[in-house]
C-alpha positions in Angstrom: 88.9 -11.0 8.8 86.7 -13.3 11.2 89.4 -15.9 11.7 91.9 -13.4 12.4 89.4 -12.0 14.8 89.6 -15.5 16.5 93.3 -15.4 16.6 93.1 -12.0 18.4 90.5 -13.6 20.8 92.9 -16.4 21.6 95.8 -14.3 22.1 97.8 -15.7 19.2 98.3 -12.2 17.8 97.7 -8.8 19.3 96.2 -5.6 17.8 99.8 -4.2 17.2 100.7 -7.5 15.3 97.8 -7.4 13.3 98.5 -4.1 11.9 101.9 -5.3 11.0 100.4 -8.3 9.4 97.9 -6.1 7.4 100.8 -3.7 6.1 102.8 -6.8 4.9 99.8 -8.5 3.3 99.3 -5.2 1.3 102.8 -4.8 0.4 103.8 -8.5 -0.5 100.7 -10.6 -0.7 98.1 -8.5 -2.7 96.1 -8.1 0.5 95.9 -11.5 1.5 96.2 -11.6 5.4 96.3 -15.4 5.6 99.5 -15.5 3.4 101.1 -12.8 5.9 100.1 -14.9 8.9 101.6 -18.3 7.4 104.8 -16.5 6.3 105.5 -14.8 10.0 108.1 -17.0 11.6 107.5 -15.2 14.9 104.0 -16.7 15.3 103.4 -20.0 16.6 102.2 -21.8 13.3 101.5 -25.0 14.9 98.8 -23.4 17.5 97.4 -21.1 14.7 96.9 -24.3 12.5 95.0 -26.2 15.4 92.9 -23.0 15.9 92.0 -22.9 12.2 91.0 -26.5 12.2 88.7 -25.8 15.1 87.3 -22.6 13.5 86.5 -24.0 10.1 85.4 -27.4 11.6 87.9 -29.2 9.1 90.1 -32.1 10.6 93.8 -31.7 10.4 96.0 -34.2 8.1 100.0 -34.5 8.2 101.8 -35.9 5.2 105.4 -34.7 5.6 107.8 -37.4 5.4 105.2 -40.0 3.8 105.8 -41.2 0.5 102.8 -40.2 -1.6 101.3 -42.8 -4.1 102.1 -41.3 -7.5 98.6 -42.1 -8.7 97.4 -39.4 -6.2 99.0 -36.8 -8.2 97.0 -37.7 -11.2 93.6 -36.3 -9.6 94.6 -32.7 -9.5 96.7 -30.8 -12.3 99.9 -29.5 -10.9 98.7 -25.9 -11.9 95.5 -26.1 -10.1 97.4 -27.5 -7.0 99.7 -24.3 -7.0 96.8 -21.9 -7.8 94.4 -22.9 -5.2 96.6 -24.6 -2.7 94.8 -27.7 -2.6 96.1 -31.4 -2.9 95.0 -35.1 -3.1 96.6 -36.6 -0.1 95.1 -40.2 0.3 92.4 -42.5 -0.6 90.3 -44.1 2.3 87.4 -46.5 1.5 86.8 -45.0 -2.0 86.8 -41.5 -0.7 89.6 -39.2 -2.0 91.0 -37.0 0.8 91.8 -33.4 -0.3 94.1 -31.3 1.7 93.3 -27.4 1.7 95.5 -24.7 3.1 93.1 -22.0 3.1 89.4 -23.1 3.6 87.9 -19.4 3.3 89.3 -19.4 -0.3 85.9 -19.8 -2.2 87.8 -20.2 -5.5 89.6 -23.3 -4.1 86.3 -24.9 -2.8 84.8 -24.3 -6.4 87.9 -26.1 -7.8 87.3 -29.0 -5.6 83.6 -29.1 -6.6 84.7 -29.3 -10.2 87.2 -32.2 -9.4 84.5 -34.0 -7.6 82.1 -33.6 -10.8 84.6 -34.4 -13.3 86.1 -37.6 -11.7 83.0 -38.8 -10.1 84.7 -39.7 -6.8 83.5 -38.5 -3.4 85.8 -36.2 -1.3 86.4 -35.4 2.2 88.3 -32.1 3.1 91.2 -31.9 5.4 93.3 -29.0 6.6 96.9 -28.8 5.3 99.5 -26.8 6.8 101.8 -24.7 4.6 104.8 -27.0 5.4 102.9 -30.1 4.4 101.6 -28.2 1.2 105.2 -27.5 0.2 106.1 -31.3 0.7 103.3 -32.2 -1.7 104.4 -29.5 -4.3 108.0 -31.3 -4.1 106.3 -34.5 -4.8 104.8 -33.2 -8.0 108.1 -32.2 -9.6 109.6 -34.9 -11.9 106.2 -36.9 -11.7 103.7 -34.9 -13.7 105.2 -34.3 -17.1 103.9 -31.9 -19.6 100.5 -33.6 -20.0 98.1 -33.6 -17.5 96.6 -36.8 -15.4 93.5 -36.9 -17.8 95.9 -37.6 -20.9 98.2 -39.9 -19.0 96.6 -43.1 -20.7 97.2 -41.7 -24.1 100.2 -41.6 -26.5 100.2 -37.7 -27.2 103.4 -38.1 -29.1 103.2 -37.1 -32.9 105.6 -39.1 -35.4 108.3 -37.0 -36.9 106.2 -37.4 -40.3 103.2 -35.9 -38.7 105.1 -32.9 -37.2 106.6 -32.1 -40.5 103.2 -32.0 -42.0 101.7 -29.7 -39.2 104.8 -27.4 -39.5 104.0 -26.6 -43.2 100.9 -25.2 -42.3 99.5 -23.5 -45.5 101.9 -25.4 -47.6 100.5 -28.7 -46.7 97.4 -30.0 -48.4 94.0 -30.2 -47.0 94.1 -33.9 -47.5 97.5 -34.3 -45.8 96.2 -32.4 -42.6 93.0 -34.2 -42.7 94.8 -37.6 -42.6 96.9 -36.4 -39.6 94.4 -35.4 -37.3 92.2 -38.3 -38.1 94.8 -40.9 -37.7 97.2 -39.7 -35.2 96.5 -39.8 -31.3 95.1 -36.3 -31.7 91.7 -37.6 -32.1 92.1 -39.2 -28.6 93.3 -36.1 -27.0 90.3 -34.1 -28.3 87.9 -36.7 -27.3 89.3 -36.7 -23.7 89.0 -32.9 -23.6 85.3 -33.1 -24.7 84.5 -36.0 -22.3 86.0 -34.3 -19.2 84.2 -30.9 -20.0 80.8 -32.5 -20.2 81.4 -35.0 -17.1 82.5 -31.8 -15.3 79.3 -29.8 -16.2 81.3 -27.3 -18.2 79.4 -24.7 -20.1 82.5 -23.7 -22.2 85.9 -25.0 -23.4 88.9 -22.6 -23.9 91.9 -23.8 -25.6 94.8 -21.3 -25.8 98.5 -21.5 -26.6 100.7 -19.5 -24.2 104.0 -20.0 -26.1 105.2 -22.3 -23.5 102.3 -24.9 -23.1 98.9 -25.2 -24.2 96.0 -24.4 -21.6 92.6 -26.3 -21.5 90.4 -24.3 -19.3 86.7 -25.2 -18.5 83.9 -22.7 -17.4 81.9 -24.3 -14.6 79.3 -22.3 -12.7 80.6 -19.2 -14.4 84.2 -19.5 -13.6 87.1 -20.5 -15.7 89.3 -23.4 -14.1 92.5 -24.9 -15.8 91.8 -28.6 -16.3 94.3 -29.8 -18.8 97.9 -28.8 -19.8 99.2 -30.0 -23.2 102.7 -29.8 -24.7 102.9 -27.0 -27.4 103.7 -30.0 -30.1 100.2 -31.1 -30.1 98.6 -27.7 -30.5 98.4 -27.4 -34.3 96.9 -30.9 -34.5 94.3 -30.2 -31.6 93.0 -27.1 -33.4 92.9 -28.8 -36.8 91.0 -31.5 -35.4 88.4 -29.3 -34.0 88.1 -27.4 -37.1 87.5 -30.5 -39.3 84.7 -31.4 -36.7 83.4 -27.9 -36.9 83.6 -27.8 -40.8 86.0 -24.7 -40.6 88.5 -23.8 -43.1 92.0 -25.2 -42.1 93.9 -22.8 -44.2 92.4 -19.8 -42.8 94.2 -18.7 -39.4 94.1 -14.8 -40.1 90.5 -14.2 -39.2 87.8 -15.6 -36.7 85.7 -18.4 -37.7 82.3 -19.9 -36.4 81.0 -23.5 -36.7 79.9 -26.4 -34.7 79.4 -30.0 -34.5 77.7 -32.8 -32.4 79.3 -35.7 -30.7 78.5 -38.8 -28.5 79.6 -38.3 -25.0 79.1 -41.1 -22.5 76.2 -42.4 -24.6 74.4 -39.1 -25.2 74.3 -36.5 -27.9 76.1 -33.1 -27.0 76.2 -30.1 -29.4 79.4 -28.1 -29.5 79.5 -24.4 -30.9 82.9 -23.6 -32.0 84.5 -20.2 -32.3 88.4 -19.6 -33.4 90.0 -16.1 -32.8 93.6 -15.5 -34.2 96.0 -14.4 -31.3 99.9 -14.0 -31.0 100.8 -17.9 -30.5 98.2 -19.1 -32.9 94.5 -19.4 -32.8 92.4 -19.5 -29.7 89.5 -22.1 -29.7 86.3 -21.6 -27.5 83.6 -24.4 -27.6 80.3 -23.6 -26.1 78.8 -26.8 -24.6 75.0 -27.5 -25.5 73.7 -30.8 -23.7 70.5 -31.5 -25.7 69.5 -34.3 -23.5 69.4 -32.2 -20.4 66.0 -30.7 -21.8 64.6 -27.2 -21.9 63.8 -25.6 -18.7 60.3 -24.6 -18.0 59.0 -21.3 -16.4 58.7 -23.2 -13.0 62.2 -24.4 -13.2 63.6 -20.8 -13.4 63.0 -20.3 -9.7 61.4 -17.0 -10.3 59.7 -15.4 -7.2 55.9 -15.6 -7.2 55.2 -12.1 -8.1 57.8 -12.3 -11.3 56.4 -15.7 -12.4 52.8 -14.0 -12.4 54.3 -11.0 -14.4 55.6 -13.4 -17.0 52.4 -15.6 -17.3 50.3 -12.3 -17.6 52.6 -11.1 -20.5 52.4 -14.3 -22.3 48.7 -14.1 -22.3 48.8 -10.9 -24.4 47.7 -11.3 -28.0 50.3 -8.8 -29.2 53.2 -6.8 -28.0 56.9 -7.3 -27.4 58.7 -8.8 -24.3 62.2 -7.9 -23.9 65.0 -9.5 -21.8 68.3 -7.9 -21.1 71.6 -9.1 -19.6 75.3 -9.6 -20.6 76.4 -12.7 -22.7 76.0 -15.9 -20.7 73.4 -14.6 -18.3 70.8 -17.1 -19.3 68.7 -15.1 -21.6 68.2 -17.7 -24.2 67.1 -20.4 -21.5 64.5 -17.9 -20.1 63.1 -17.4 -23.6 62.9 -21.1 -24.3 61.1 -21.4 -20.9 58.6 -18.8 -22.1 58.3 -20.8 -25.5 57.4 -23.8 -23.4 54.6 -22.0 -21.7 52.9 -21.0 -24.9 50.2 -23.0 -26.8 52.2 -24.5 -29.4 49.4 -26.5 -30.9 47.0 -23.7 -31.3 49.7 -21.1 -32.5 52.1 -20.7 -35.0 55.4 -20.1 -33.3 58.5 -19.0 -35.3 62.0 -18.3 -34.0 65.0 -16.5 -35.5 68.1 -17.5 -33.7 72.0 -17.4 -33.9 72.4 -20.2 -33.6 69.7 -22.4 -32.7 70.9 -24.0 -29.3 68.2 -26.4 -28.5 65.4 -27.8 -30.7 61.7 -27.0 -29.3 59.1 -29.2 -30.3 56.2 -27.4 -32.0 58.5 -24.3 -32.8 59.7 -23.4 -36.4 63.3 -22.6 -35.8 65.6 -21.0 -38.1 69.2 -20.0 -37.9 70.5 -16.4 -39.3 73.3 -16.7 -41.7 74.8 -13.1 -42.2 77.5 -14.3 -44.5 74.8 -15.1 -47.1 72.6 -11.9 -46.4 70.1 -13.9 -44.0 70.1 -11.5 -40.8 67.7 -10.9 -38.2 66.1 -8.0 -40.2 65.8 -10.0 -43.5 64.7 -13.2 -41.3 62.0 -11.0 -39.6 60.6 -9.8 -43.1 60.2 -13.3 -44.1 58.8 -14.6 -40.9 55.9 -11.9 -41.2 54.8 -13.9 -44.5 54.8 -17.0 -42.6 51.4 -16.2 -40.8 53.0 -16.2 -37.3 51.3 -15.7 -33.9 54.3 -15.5 -31.8 57.8 -14.6 -32.9 61.1 -15.2 -31.2 64.1 -12.9 -32.4 67.3 -14.1 -30.8 68.7 -10.6 -30.4 67.9 -7.1 -31.5 71.3 -5.8 -32.6 70.4 -3.0 -34.7 67.9 -0.2 -35.8 66.6 -2.1 -38.7 65.7 -5.3 -36.4 64.2 -3.2 -33.6 62.1 -1.2 -36.0 60.8 -4.5 -37.6 60.3 -6.2 -34.2 58.2 -3.2 -33.1 56.1 -3.1 -36.4 55.4 -7.0 -35.9 54.2 -6.3 -32.4 51.9 -3.4 -33.5 50.3 -5.7 -36.1 49.2 -8.3 -33.9 52.1 -10.4 -33.1 53.6 -11.3 -29.7 57.4 -10.8 -30.0 60.0 -12.3 -27.6 63.5 -10.9 -28.0 66.6 -9.7 -26.1 68.8 -6.5 -25.7 72.0 -5.7 -24.1 71.5 -3.0 -21.4 72.5 -3.0 -17.6 68.9 -3.2 -16.2 65.4 -3.4 -17.1 64.7 0.3 -17.1 67.6 0.6 -19.7 65.4 -1.2 -22.3 63.4 1.9 -23.3 66.3 4.3 -23.8 68.1 1.7 -25.7 65.1 1.4 -28.1 65.0 4.9 -28.6 68.9 5.0 -29.2 67.9 2.6 -32.0 65.7 5.4 -33.4 62.5 3.7 -32.4 59.8 6.5 -31.7 58.5 6.5 -28.1 55.0 6.7 -29.3 55.6 3.3 -30.8 57.2 1.8 -27.7 54.5 3.0 -25.4 51.7 0.7 -26.8 53.7 -2.2 -27.9 56.3 -2.9 -25.0 54.5 -5.4 -22.6 57.2 -6.5 -20.2 60.9 -5.3 -19.6 63.1 -7.7 -17.8 66.8 -7.8 -16.9 68.7 -11.0 -15.5 72.0 -12.3 -14.2 73.1 -15.8 -12.9 74.3 -16.5 -9.4 75.7 -19.7 -7.7 73.1 -22.1 -6.4 73.4 -23.5 -2.7 73.4 -27.3 -2.6 70.4 -28.6 -0.6 72.7 -30.3 2.0 75.0 -27.2 2.6 72.4 -24.9 4.1 72.8 -24.1 7.9 70.6 -21.7 9.6 72.1 -19.0 11.7 71.1 -15.9 13.5 71.1 -12.8 11.2 74.0 -10.5 12.2 73.6 -6.8 12.6 75.6 -5.9 9.7 73.4 -7.8 7.3 70.3 -6.6 8.9 71.5 -2.8 8.3 72.5 -3.8 4.8 68.9 -5.1 4.0 67.0 -2.4 5.7 69.1 0.1 3.5 68.5 -1.7 0.4 64.7 -1.7 0.7 64.2 1.8 2.5 62.7 3.3 -0.6 60.3 0.5 -1.4 56.8 1.6 -0.7 55.4 0.2 2.7 52.7 -1.9 0.9 55.2 -4.0 -0.9 57.7 -3.8 1.8 55.3 -5.6 4.2 55.0 -8.5 1.9 58.8 -9.3 2.2 59.7 -12.2 4.6 62.7 -11.0 6.3 63.1 -12.7 9.8 65.9 -13.1 12.5 67.7 -15.8 11.0 69.4 -16.4 7.6 70.7 -19.3 5.7 74.6 -19.8 5.6 76.2 -21.8 2.7 78.5 -24.5 4.1 80.7 -27.2 2.6 79.2 -30.6 2.7 80.1 -34.1 1.8 78.4 -33.9 -1.6 79.3 -30.2 -2.2 82.7 -29.2 -1.3 82.4 -25.6 -2.1 78.6 -25.6 -0.9 77.4 -24.6 -4.3 76.5 -26.5 -7.4 75.0 -25.1 -10.7 73.5 -21.4 -11.1 70.5 -19.8 -10.7 68.9 -16.6 -12.4 68.2 -13.4 -10.5 65.5 -11.1 -12.1 64.5 -7.4 -12.3 61.3 -6.7 -14.2 58.1 -4.5 -14.4 55.0 -4.7 -16.6 54.2 -1.6 -18.8 51.1 0.2 -17.6 49.4 3.5 -18.1 51.9 5.3 -15.8 54.9 4.0 -17.3 53.6 4.7 -20.9 53.1 8.3 -19.8 56.8 8.6 -18.8 57.9 6.9 -22.2 56.0 9.7 -24.1 57.0 12.6 -21.9 60.5 12.1 -20.5 61.8 8.5 -21.0 65.0 8.6 -19.1 66.3 5.5 -17.2 66.0 7.5 -13.9 62.3 8.6 -14.5 61.3 5.0 -15.5 63.0 3.4 -12.5 61.3 5.9 -10.2 57.9 5.1 -11.4 58.4 1.5 -11.5 59.7 1.5 -8.0 56.7 3.2 -7.0 54.6 0.2 -8.4 56.8 -2.1 -6.3 59.6 -3.2 -8.8 62.4 -5.3 -7.1 65.7 -4.9 -8.2 68.3 -7.7 -9.1 70.1 -7.3 -5.9 66.9 -7.2 -3.8 65.8 -10.5 -5.7 69.2 -11.9 -4.7 68.8 -11.0 -1.3 65.3 -12.7 -1.2 66.8 -15.7 -2.6 70.0 -15.7 -0.3 67.6 -15.4 2.8 65.6 -18.3 1.5 68.8 -20.6 1.2 68.7 -20.7 -2.7 71.9 -18.8 -3.3 74.9 -17.9 -0.9 74.7 -14.6 0.8 78.1 -13.3 -0.7 76.6 -13.7 -4.1 74.3 -10.5 -3.6 77.4 -8.2 -3.7 77.7 -9.1 -7.5 74.5 -7.4 -8.2 
């Protein structure tokens, strides 16, 4: 609404008009006030365009009536152009000019960041009017075809013979199918998908058939972006090719399958974890990308606050006990566990891990992958590990009662155990163990540290701008920390300024990568007493708070004030 306020100040709209625009935005544009403004023919759109350019500090550009170079249309898929209202409008000195209709749209800026990473071309952002944007859309029609620009150099047509074999599905032999996907251009299509995903810093690849087209989406910095659109006729071949690489059954389409493979991408080894899932239009494929050559992060690389860092260091010094990390899938728990393993004495201790799957190889650690299909589960594996004379045991995830009890028993018998759980916060660890029928009198002496974490977008170094702290932010921060004891509150560094995340030449969205936000507390005599007497989440939180526990939102606030993450990220915690 700040830009709208600028229009009010400039006299381009009045309060009465604003109310009408708000009503229209809610009924027609899902609450998007900018759409309502741009569609109102009574307003002076030209003047509004000039004000928007000055307000956001983005130069204007006009392309109407110009013949756009067809090669420009290859940089951004048509679907992304329409969804985010962004478009490549020119190339100047090796720099690609990108027009943006709404600079306040963070998703559009994220999409531009992804494009920048994928293509390896520097970008400059310009403000594009709605009229010029529609002109660009018209230019796309008839020029793009069914296949995205990333596949334009490939012959993605299957021969009639190929199509016949692929149509037969279960009737065709394994040999026939394997022959097609190894010899046809399908192999090139899959290679392009993998290469673009790795180059674009994607963590996951999603391939799904919508009936009309095949969408290939990449997850970058936690958000999915449509990168490629394939014709449906190549779908069966692409899925078959991936299945062969991952050593999955080609004739099994009725139930999910899991597998994996390694590939050389731009000269370096990258691991891909593959999962297939039966859906209405055929199997959906999701591939997790594990770039083994990026290296495993150390504890120092995790951007913990100093108190959190010291808590973890002290916990790892314990000769026995259990350290538990909680968080949803994709919150960085495994990365933190590997960071802990790196901090341990791998030469003087026998460290054994049980994982599903082994994501990264750690020197000096005996890593084993569970295989439930043959009866090798976390529980059975843990029993075997205890006969391997371990000092430190990493259990990828505590999923059931049996594994929970065995992990606690291992901690009781002189082993340091590291593992993960699925709960909403750190205090939820203890009630969750009790739900798994672990007795409180066993939890109290064994639990060393309870942690929770999530991921937030990280601010680029050259996208930081110091601004005065506004009153609304100050009130929010004071309200958040009001119940923190004064002895801990006095240690917080909250000044009169804050860091604002702004677009830069190297970071059009202002962010790149992600950073963990933590919440943790060590188990002391007072917490043990609560566990034994009344171990509810509320009681545990109360005692932990009295001892200075910082919540995930508060850790996010401190990281935002330090310019490590955008301020708006705090509202995700």
